[in-house]
C-alpha positions as CSV (number, residue, x, y, z in Angstrom):
1,M,17.0,-2.9,-10.0
2,F,15.4,-1.1,-7.2
3,A,18.6,0.4,-5.9
4,R,19.7,1.0,-9.4
5,I,16.6,3.0,-10.1
6,C,16.6,4.8,-6.8
7,S,20.1,5.7,-7.4
8,T,19.1,7.3,-10.7
9,L,16.5,9.4,-8.9
10,A,19.3,10.4,-6.3
11,L,17.0,9.1,-3.5
12,L,18.3,10.0,-0.1
13,V,17.7,6.6,1.1
14,A,19.0,4.6,-1.9
15,S,21.9,3.1,0.0
16,S,19.8,2.1,2.9
17,V,17.3,0.2,0.5
18,A,20.0,-1.6,-1.6
19,Q,21.7,-2.9,1.7
20,T,18.6,-3.9,3.6
21,P,19.0,-7.7,4.8
22,R,16.8,-10.5,4.1
23,V,14.3,-11.5,6.7
24,H,16.0,-14.3,8.8
25,V,14.2,-16.7,11.2
26,G,15.0,-15.3,14.5
27,A,15.4,-11.6,13.5
28,A,13.0,-8.9,14.1
29,V,10.6,-8.9,11.3
30,D,11.2,-5.6,9.1
31,C,8.1,-5.4,7.1
32,N,9.4,-2.0,5.6
33,A,12.3,-4.1,3.9
34,A,9.8,-6.8,2.8
35,V,7.8,-4.1,0.9
36,L,10.5,-2.7,-0.7
37,R,11.7,-6.1,-1.9
38,A,7.9,-6.6,-3.1
39,I,8.0,-3.4,-5.2
40,D,11.5,-4.4,-6.6
41,A,9.9,-7.6,-8.0
42,M,7.0,-5.7,-9.6
43,P,7.1,-5.1,-13.5
44,S,7.6,-1.6,-15.1
45,G,5.0,0.4,-16.9
46,G,2.0,-1.5,-18.4
47,S,-0.2,1.6,-18.4
48,Y,-2.5,2.8,-16.2
49,A,-6.4,2.5,-16.3
50,T,-9.2,2.3,-13.7
51,T,-11.4,0.1,-15.9
52,A,-13.0,-3.2,-15.4
53,Q,-10.2,-4.6,-17.6
54,A,-7.7,-3.4,-14.8
55,N,-9.9,-4.9,-12.1
56,L,-10.1,-8.4,-13.5
57,A,-6.4,-8.2,-14.3
58,L,-5.5,-7.7,-10.7
59,A,-7.7,-10.5,-9.6
60,S,-6.1,-12.8,-11.8
61,A,-2.5,-12.0,-10.4
62,I,-3.4,-13.3,-6.9
63,S,-4.4,-16.9,-6.2
64,L,-3.9,-19.7,-3.7
65,N,-2.7,-23.3,-3.5
66,S,-3.0,-25.5,-0.6
67,Q,-0.1,-23.9,1.5
68,S,0.8,-20.5,0.0
69,L,-0.2,-17.1,-1.4
70,L,0.8,-17.1,-5.0
71,L,1.3,-13.6,-6.8
72,E,2.0,-13.0,-10.8
73,P,1.9,-9.3,-10.8
74,V,2.7,-9.3,-14.6
75,K,-1.0,-10.4,-15.1
76,A,-2.0,-7.0,-13.4
77,Q,-1.8,-4.7,-16.3
78,P,-3.1,-2.3,-17.0
79,S,-3.0,-1.0,-13.4
80,Y,-4.0,1.7,-10.9
81,C,-2.6,2.9,-7.7
82,S,-4.5,1.0,-5.0
83,G,-3.8,-2.1,-6.8
84,A,-0.5,-1.6,-7.1
85,T,0.2,-1.0,-3.3
86,Y,-2.2,-3.9,-2.4
87,L,0.2,-6.2,-4.5
88,A,3.4,-4.7,-2.5
89,F,1.5,-5.3,0.5
90,L,0.8,-9.0,-0.5
91,G,4.3,-9.4,-1.8
92,A,5.5,-8.4,1.8
93,I,3.1,-11.0,3.3
94,R,4.3,-13.8,0.9
95,E,7.7,-13.2,2.0
96,L,7.0,-13.2,5.6
97,L,4.9,-16.6,5.0
98,A,7.8,-18.3,3.3
99,A,10.0,-17.1,6.1
100,G,8.1,-18.7,8.8
101,K,7.5,-15.0,10.4
102,I,3.7,-15.6,10.2
103,T,1.1,-18.1,9.5
104,L,-2.3,-17.7,8.1
105,D,-5.0,-20.4,7.8
106,D,-7.2,-21.1,4.8
107,R,-10.0,-18.8,5.7
108,A,-7.4,-15.7,6.4
109,R,-5.3,-16.4,3.0
110,A,-8.8,-16.5,1.1
111,A,-9.6,-13.0,2.5
112,L,-6.7,-11.8,0.7
113,L,-8.1,-12.3,-2.6
114,V,-9.6,-9.8,-5.0
115,Q,-13.2,-10.8,-5.9
116,G,-14.8,-7.8,-7.0
117,Q,-15.5,-6.4,-3.4
118,R,-17.3,-3.0,-3.1
119,D,-15.5,0.1,-1.3
120,G,-15.4,-1.0,2.4
121,E,-16.1,-4.6,1.8
122,G,-13.7,-7.3,2.8
123,L,-10.0,-6.7,2.9
124,W,-9.5,-5.6,-0.6
125,G,-12.7,-3.3,-0.6
126,R,-11.1,-1.7,2.5
127,W,-7.9,-1.0,0.9
128,N,-9.3,0.3,-2.3
129,A,-11.7,2.7,-0.7
130,N,-11.7,6.4,-0.9
131,G,-10.5,8.3,2.1
132,P,-8.1,6.6,4.3
133,G,-8.6,3.0,3.3
134,T,-5.3,1.5,4.0
135,A,-5.1,3.5,7.6
136,R,-8.6,2.4,8.5
137,F,-7.8,-1.2,7.5
138,F,-4.6,-1.0,9.6
139,T,-6.5,0.1,12.7
140,E,-9.2,-2.4,12.3
141,A,-7.0,-5.3,11.9
142,K,-4.4,-4.0,14.2
143,L,-1.8,-4.2,11.5
144,G,0.5,-1.4,12.5
145,R,0.4,2.5,13.3
146,N,-0.9,5.5,11.4
147,F,0.6,9.0,11.5
148,T,0.9,12.2,9.5
149,D,4.5,13.2,10.9
150,W,7.0,13.2,8.0
151,S,9.8,13.2,10.0
152,Q,8.9,9.8,11.3
153,A,8.3,8.2,7.8
154,R,10.6,5.4,6.6
155,P,11.0,3.9,2.9
156,G,8.4,1.0,2.7
157,D,5.7,2.9,4.7
158,F,2.3,3.1,2.9
159,L,1.2,6.5,1.8
160,K,-2.3,8.0,1.0
161,I,-1.7,11.2,-0.6
162,F,-4.6,14.0,-0.9
163,W,-4.1,16.4,-3.5
164,T,-6.9,18.7,-2.4
165,A,-8.6,19.1,1.1
166,E,-11.5,16.8,0.1
167,I,-11.7,13.6,1.5
168,G,-14.3,11.2,0.6
169,K,-16.8,11.7,-2.4
170,F,-14.9,14.4,-4.1
171,E,-11.2,13.6,-3.2
172,R,-8.3,13.5,-5.4
173,G,-5.8,10.9,-3.9
174,H,-3.0,8.4,-4.7
175,S,-2.1,5.3,-2.8
176,V,1.5,4.9,-2.8
177,V,4.6,3.2,-1.2
178,Y,6.9,6.0,0.1
179,L,10.6,6.0,-0.6
180,G,11.9,9.2,1.0
181,R,12.4,13.0,0.3
182,Q,15.0,15.0,-1.2
183,T,15.7,18.6,-2.4
184,V,16.0,19.5,-6.1
185,G,16.5,23.1,-7.2
186,G,16.0,24.2,-3.7
187,V,12.4,22.6,-3.7
188,E,11.7,19.5,-1.4
189,H,10.3,16.5,-3.3
190,V,8.7,13.2,-2.2
191,N,9.8,10.1,-3.9
192,F,7.4,7.1,-4.1
193,W,6.4,4.0,-6.1
194,S,2.9,3.2,-7.4
195,S,1.0,2.6,-10.5
196,N,1.2,6.3,-11.8
197,Q,-0.6,8.0,-14.8
198,P,-0.1,7.4,-17.7
199,L,2.6,4.8,-17.6
200,G,1.9,2.3,-15.0
201,Y,4.1,0.9,-12.4
202,G,7.2,3.0,-11.4
203,L,8.8,5.6,-9.4
204,K,7.4,9.1,-9.2
205,M,8.7,12.4,-7.6
206,V,6.6,15.4,-6.9
207,P,7.1,18.6,-5.2
208,R,6.0,18.2,-1.3
209,K,4.2,21.5,-1.7
210,K,1.5,19.8,-4.0
211,I,0.6,17.2,-1.2
212,V,-2.0,19.0,0.7
213,W,-2.4,16.0,3.6
214,A,-0.5,12.7,3.8
215,V,-1.6,9.7,6.0
216,F,1.2,7.1,6.3
217,S,0.7,3.6,7.5
218,R,3.2,1.1,8.8
219,L,3.0,-2.5,8.7
220,E,4.0,-3.7,12.1
221,N,2.2,-6.7,13.1
222,P,1.6,-8.6,10.1
223,S,0.5,-11.7,12.2
224,A,-2.8,-9.9,13.1
225,L,-3.8,-10.9,9.3
226,S,-5.1,-14.1,11.1
227,N,-7.9,-12.2,12.6
228,V,-9.2,-10.6,9.1
229,P,-12.1,-13.0,8.8
230,L,-13.3,-11.9,12.2
231,L,-13.7,-8.4,10.9
232,P,-17.2,-7.1,10.0
233,R,-17.9,-8.0,6.4
234,T,-18.1,-4.0,5.5
235,D,-16.7,-1.0,7.1
236,K,-19.6,1.4,6.9
237,Y,-17.4,4.4,7.2
238,L,-15.3,3.6,4.2
239,A,-18.1,2.3,2.3
240,S,-20.0,5.9,2.9
241,L,-17.0,7.9,1.3
242,L,-18.4,6.8,-2.2
243,T,-21.2,9.5,-1.5
244,V,-20.2,11.6,1.6
245,R,-17.6,13.9,2.5
246,S,-15.1,13.0,5.5
247,S,-12.5,15.5,7.3
248,Q,-9.2,15.3,8.7
249,E,-10.7,15.3,12.0
250,E,-12.8,12.2,11.3
251,V,-10.0,10.4,9.8
252,R,-7.7,11.2,12.7
253,T,-10.4,9.5,15.2
254,R,-11.3,6.7,12.9
255,C,-7.6,5.6,12.0
256,A,-6.0,6.6,15.5
257,L,-3.8,8.9,13.8
258,E,-0.5,9.7,15.8
């Protein structure tokens, strides 16, 4: 389904996505490929909402059994952007667990659950925070690198889009999975997947000139999730962004941006 949809949008990366190999034991871990397969398994549509109902729906879609992580993304409807990308992240982690590429103990797996954490609190609270939530989490947990150079971006990178220069209290942003760029009518566009207004889960294409700033995060060291229970309960910087402004300079420092 993913390759077919990408072809419809004429993505420059469609062929490479469609031909991405499965993760095999003994092969290098390609986390971007796992992220792309995770979004391929997601439902379409379902509507967009940032409500208590959407929060409860997201929480109900993620559970554990004695050995593994269980995901039922069809339950996570209506949805919103950070919840969508978090499910894509967890989908990739679940695949890597099943392939024996990483192992997580009970505490680490329990840390993945959505349980009403406030912004900056726990794993989900970090991911869902204003500003560079995913990037800051990747830095804290040493999960991978963060960067702003579009030429380095690959399909399957996580991307925080800032529609204005504001970061934090007054920001307008969007959490997405980056899929590539293409030129339409002489204008460069960015393709991504997320939960988008108003329809919910799906692909979207926007002119790059509408994006004021973009922070990419690449999952490269998923085994570092085993140390998540050792992180401080709350990231005070991310928690503060509900009420204070930040800056690109501060984000660069706190997220080790390349």
